[in-house]
C-alpha distance (Angstrom), angle and dihedral (degrees) to the residues before:
residue distance angle dihedral
M1 . . .
N2 3.80 . .
S3 3.76 120.3 .
P4 3.84 114.0 -96.5
L5 3.79 86.7 -129.9
E6 3.81 91.1 62.6
S7 3.79 124.0 82.2
A8 3.78 126.1 -161.4
V9 3.79 115.0 -125.2
L10 3.81 113.8 -130.9
F11 3.81 96.7 -176.9
Q12 3.76 140.9 -35.4
I13 3.77 134.2 -113.5
G14 3.76 100.9 -153.7
P15 3.81 106.8 -54.3
I16 3.83 92.5 -19.2
P17 3.83 115.3 99.5
I18 3.80 115.8 -142.6
T19 3.80 114.2 -146.0
P20 3.83 129.6 -170.7
A21 3.81 89.0 -101.8
V22 3.80 89.9 58.9
V23 3.81 92.6 49.4
T24 3.80 91.2 47.6
T25 3.80 89.3 49.7
W26 3.80 90.2 52.7
V27 3.81 90.0 51.7
I28 3.82 91.3 48.4
M29 3.80 90.7 49.6
L30 3.81 90.8 50.0
V31 3.81 91.8 48.4
L32 3.81 92.4 49.1
I33 3.81 93.6 46.5
L34 3.81 93.7 48.2
G35 3.80 91.9 42.5
V36 3.80 92.8 52.0
Y37 3.81 90.8 45.2
F38 3.79 95.2 53.1
L39 3.80 94.8 39.2
T40 3.80 94.7 51.2
R41 3.79 97.3 48.0
R42 3.79 118.9 112.0
I43 3.77 96.6 17.8
G44 3.80 108.4 -179.7
M45 3.77 140.8 -178.5
V46 3.80 90.2 -106.9
P47 3.80 105.7 55.8
G48 3.76 121.7 -141.0
K49 3.79 124.7 -153.2
R50 3.79 93.6 -80.6
Q51 3.80 94.2 47.4
A52 3.81 91.9 44.1
A53 3.80 90.3 53.6
L54 3.80 91.1 49.6
E55 3.80 92.0 48.0
L56 3.79 89.7 50.3
I57 3.82 90.5 53.0
V58 3.81 92.3 48.4
A59 3.81 91.7 45.7
T60 3.81 90.6 50.8
L61 3.80 90.3 49.7
D62 3.81 91.3 48.4
T63 3.80 91.0 49.1
Q64 3.79 91.8 51.1
I65 3.81 92.5 48.0
G66 3.80 91.7 47.1
E67 3.81 93.4 48.9
T68 3.80 92.0 46.8
T69 3.79 100.5 43.0
G70 3.79 102.3 22.8
A71 3.79 88.5 -136.3
A72 3.78 137.2 102.7
P73 3.82 108.0 -73.2
G74 3.80 96.3 -140.0
P75 3.82 99.7 93.4
Y76 3.81 93.4 46.0
R77 3.81 103.3 37.1
S78 3.80 98.3 89.4
F79 3.79 97.0 47.0
I80 3.80 97.9 41.5
G81 3.80 93.4 42.1
T82 3.80 93.4 49.4
L83 3.80 91.3 45.7
F84 3.81 91.9 51.5
L85 3.81 95.4 45.6
Y86 3.80 94.1 47.7
I87 3.82 94.3 49.2
L88 3.81 91.5 44.7
V89 3.81 94.5 51.6
A90 3.80 91.7 40.8
N91 3.80 91.0 52.8
W92 3.79 92.3 48.3
T93 3.81 93.3 52.3
S94 3.81 85.6 79.4
L95 3.81 86.3 80.2
V96 3.81 91.9 61.3
P97 3.82 109.5 91.8
G98 3.77 113.4 -112.8
I99 3.82 95.2 13.2
E100 3.78 123.4 107.1
P101 3.81 113.1 -156.4
P102 3.82 114.1 -110.4
T103 3.80 89.2 -131.4
A104 3.82 88.6 65.0
Q105 3.82 87.2 67.7
L106 3.77 118.0 84.3
E107 3.81 94.9 -139.7
T108 3.83 92.7 56.5
D109 3.79 93.2 51.6
A110 3.80 90.6 44.5
A111 3.82 89.6 53.0
L112 3.81 90.5 50.8
A113 3.80 90.1 49.7
V114 3.81 90.5 50.3
L115 3.81 89.4 52.4
V116 3.80 89.8 53.0
F117 3.81 90.6 47.2
L118 3.82 91.8 51.6
S119 3.80 91.9 44.4
V120 3.81 90.4 54.2
I121 3.80 89.2 54.3
W122 3.81 92.1 44.6
F123 3.80 96.3 50.6
G124 3.81 92.0 40.0
V125 3.80 92.1 53.9
R126 3.78 91.2 41.7
S127 3.80 90.8 54.7
G128 3.80 103.4 41.0
G129 3.79 104.0 13.0
V130 3.77 125.7 -116.4
G131 3.79 92.2 -67.4
G132 3.78 94.2 48.5
Y133 3.80 92.7 48.6
I134 3.80 92.8 49.4
K135 3.80 92.0 46.1
S136 3.80 90.3 52.7
F137 3.81 88.5 72.2
A138 3.82 88.8 62.7
A139 3.81 93.2 63.6
P140 2.97 125.8 149.9
N141 3.82 88.4 5.6
P142 3.82 136.5 -19.9
V143 3.80 91.4 -102.3
M144 3.82 87.7 73.3
I145 3.82 95.0 59.2
P146 3.85 96.3 99.3
L147 3.81 92.3 44.1
N148 3.80 93.4 47.2
M149 3.80 91.2 50.2
L150 3.79 90.9 47.9
E151 3.80 90.3 48.9
S152 3.80 92.1 54.1
I153 3.81 88.9 56.3
T154 3.80 100.1 40.6
R155 3.81 95.2 49.1
V156 3.81 90.7 55.2
F157 3.80 89.5 45.8
S158 3.81 89.6 54.5
M159 3.81 90.1 52.2
F160 3.77 96.9 60.9
V161 3.82 93.8 38.5
R162 3.83 89.6 54.9
L163 3.80 93.3 47.5
F164 3.80 93.4 45.1
G165 3.80 94.3 47.7
N166 3.80 95.9 47.9
V167 3.80 97.0 45.4
M168 3.81 95.0 42.4
S169 3.81 92.5 48.4
G170 3.80 90.9 51.5
V171 3.81 91.6 51.8
F172 3.80 91.2 48.4
V173 3.81 94.3 49.1
I174 3.81 94.0 49.5
G175 3.81 91.6 45.6
I176 3.80 93.4 50.0
V177 3.82 94.2 46.4
A178 3.81 91.6 46.6
S179 3.80 92.0 51.1
L180 3.80 92.6 49.4
A181 3.79 104.0 36.1
G182 3.79 107.0 25.4
L183 3.78 133.2 -109.1
L184 3.82 102.5 -61.4
V185 3.79 100.3 51.7
P186 3.86 96.6 65.3
I187 3.84 92.2 57.9
P188 3.85 93.5 100.2
L189 3.79 88.9 48.1
M190 3.80 89.8 50.7
A191 3.81 89.9 53.0
L192 3.79 88.5 50.1
D193 3.81 88.8 49.1
L194 3.81 89.2 56.1
L195 3.79 90.0 54.9
T196 3.81 92.0 44.6
G197 3.80 91.1 51.0
L198 3.81 90.5 51.7
V199 3.80 92.8 47.8
Q200 3.80 93.4 47.5
A201 3.82 92.0 50.0
Y202 3.81 89.6 48.7
I203 3.81 93.6 48.3
F204 3.80 92.8 48.1
A205 3.81 92.3 49.7
V206 3.82 92.9 45.8
L207 3.81 92.2 49.4
A208 3.80 89.5 49.9
M209 3.82 89.4 52.4
V210 3.80 91.8 48.0
F211 3.81 92.8 51.2
I212 3.81 92.5 46.1
A213 3.80 92.0 47.6
A214 3.81 90.8 49.9
A215 3.80 91.6 51.0
V216 3.82 91.8 48.0
E217 3.81 93.2 48.7
D218 3.81 93.5 44.8
G219 3.79 90.9 49.6
K220 3.80 91.8 49.7
S221 3.80 91.6 47.0
A222 3.80 92.5 50.9
T223 3.80 91.2 48.8
T224 3.81 92.8 46.4
T225 3.79 92.0 49.1
E226 3.78 90.8 51.0
T227 3.80 94.8 48.7
T228 3.81 95.2 44.4
R229 3.81 96.6 45.4
P230 3.85 108.4 123.1
T231 3.78 116.5 -114.6
L232 3.78 120.7 -130.7
P233 3.80 116.3 -123.7
N234 3.77 117.7 -105.3
Q235 3.79 118.5 -110.6
E236 3.81 89.7 -115.6
D237 3.81 90.8 58.3
I238 3.83 93.9 55.1
């Protein structure tokens, strides 16, 4: 049995190796893009069943973002929604015979964690400016700067390790049971894997929202503290 940390190379594009996880990701991206395109056509003022279902999904996403961040969901809807949908579909591809979910590969989960890490920086800078985001690492005092920087890295590291471990273990369990007991016995485990894939996608998206919200609030707090700091009178004014 090959190590779960190894990935077979199907072909190469120049110096870049293309693995099955990459090809599966391309297929998932194509399915999501085409699905969104066809589902969002002919949007009208009077919603039909399809449009009502889509509006319910978007409203649920906005509610979750608002409850988690306490902010307007508009700036975060696209990123969080795309992140959740991709991880959900990628997790559920484990039920397709012969396909290993991309999220069971360490490099895919690491790439998702890097996206979250960069998004935290982006939204933090967008909210409080470069200065405000950098100053947020000095809270509550400058002694905490190294620890706060280390925390921002380790919490993202824990995200992709959790996702990788849960998805990979589910694939292994179903594969082992199927090889020992036949094809019909693992059906309850496959149903459980559906639920696990949904929960893992939800947890990853919620953690991303929490980290982004923390960066936005810290950046705003640092900027507010700087602008409201009292100024000392000049010697000439005394």
